[in-house]
N, C-alpha and C positions, 0 to 999 in steps of 0.2 A: 504494500500500500504506500503510495506516494504521500509525503508530508510537505506541505507548503508553509514556509515560515513567513506568514503574513499576519501582522497584528491587527485584529479587528476590535480591540478593546476601547478605541476612542469613539466619540459620539458620531453616530450615523455613518459608519464607514460603508464603502461599497466595494464589492469584488466581483470578478467575472467568472462564471462557470459556463462552459460550452457556448461562449459568445453572448450570454445574457448577463446583464448587470443586476446584482441582487444586493439587498442591504445586509450589513453585518449586525452587530449588537445595537439594538434600539435604545437600550438603557445602560447607564453606567452603574456599577455596583453602588448601592446606597440610594440611588435615585428612585428605583422602583421596587427594591427588594428589602423590606424591613425584617422579614422572617425567612427561615429556610424554606418554608412552604411557598412563599412568593418567588423566591429565587428559583426553586425547582420548576414552578409553573412557567416562569419567564423563559428559562432555558429550554424546556420541553416544547412549548408553543413555538418559540422562534426556530428551533431545530425542525419542527414539523413544517412550518411555513416555508423554510428554505429547502425542504426536500431531503434533509439529512436522514440517514439510516442509523447512525451511531453517534453517541455522545461519550466523550472521555473526560473525566475530571482527574487530573494528575498533579501531584505535588511538583512545584518548580524545583530547580536544581539546588537552591539555597534553603528550601524548606520554609520560606517566608510567606508562601501562599500557594495558589494552584492555578493551573491553566485549564480552561474548558475548551475542548476541541469538538468540532462537528465533522463527521464523515459524510461527505457529499460526493457521489459518483466516484468513489474510490480515493478521494483526496481528503486528507485531514487538514482542516482549517482551524487556526488558533482563533477562537471566537471571543473569549474574554479572560481576564485574570480576576481571581477573587482572593481576598486575604485568608490567611490560615484558619482563623477562627470561624469564618463562614464555610470553609471546606469541611471542617470537622462537624459543624452543625448540619450542613447539607447531607453528609454521609450518615449521621445519626438519624436524621429525618427520613431518608430513603429506607434505611434499615428498619425503622419503626413501621413505615407504611407497608412493607412486604414481609414483616414478621421474622426478620433475621436477628441474630444475637448481636447486640451492639458491643458487647464486651470481647467478642472473638475478632481479633485483628491480625492474627498470625496465620490464618488459613483463608483460602478463598471461600466465598459463600455465593450461592446462586438462588434467585427467586424471580418474582415478577410482580408488576403493578398494573392494574387496569386504570388507565388515565382517560377521562372523558373531557374532550375539548368542548368549548362553549358552543361551537357550531353543530355539535351532536355526534361527530365522528369519534369512535372509540379507538384509542391507541394503547396497545399492550406494550409495556416496557419490560424487556428482559433485563434483569439486574444481575451484575456480577461485581463483587468487591474482591480486590486483590491486595495482598500485602505489598508494600512498596520498598521493603528492605531497610527502612529506617524506623520501623515501629508504627508507621502510619498505614493508610490504605489509599488505594486508587479505586475509582468507580467507573464502570462501563455500563452504558444503557444502550440497548438495541431497540429502535422504534419499529414495532410491528403494526402496520396500519390495517384496520378492519373496516372495509366499506360498509355504509349503512345497510345496503341490500343484504349483506350476509348476516347482519345482526338480527334480522326479523325472524 
């Protein structure tokens, strides 16, 4: 999988995928995300709107925060950076939502979340937490889209 080192964390960035210009992060951290639930909602909805199939939340090299990456058409785009305390809160919130053990950080855990977008389309999130080697964890989310016709 190709990684593009493009910073999308500033206000209203644009990037090009297959000749189409699409927006990057619509909100900076703190502007729209007061809670881990709001942060997760923003990340998932924007990933969905951009056509992403994967979301990665990884600690940065210095451990001072985390990068959120979107996988779009086989390319990983650096979507935003979040501070370390929000990374931990986001991981705990996701684990609580899908019934994973928040205390287990040295082994990988797998689960799923049913996410309902405001427009009615159901998005299943496949969740994987992975130890990062420094005592923390990284998060992987796979977006599985379920068309409304199949939900009936």
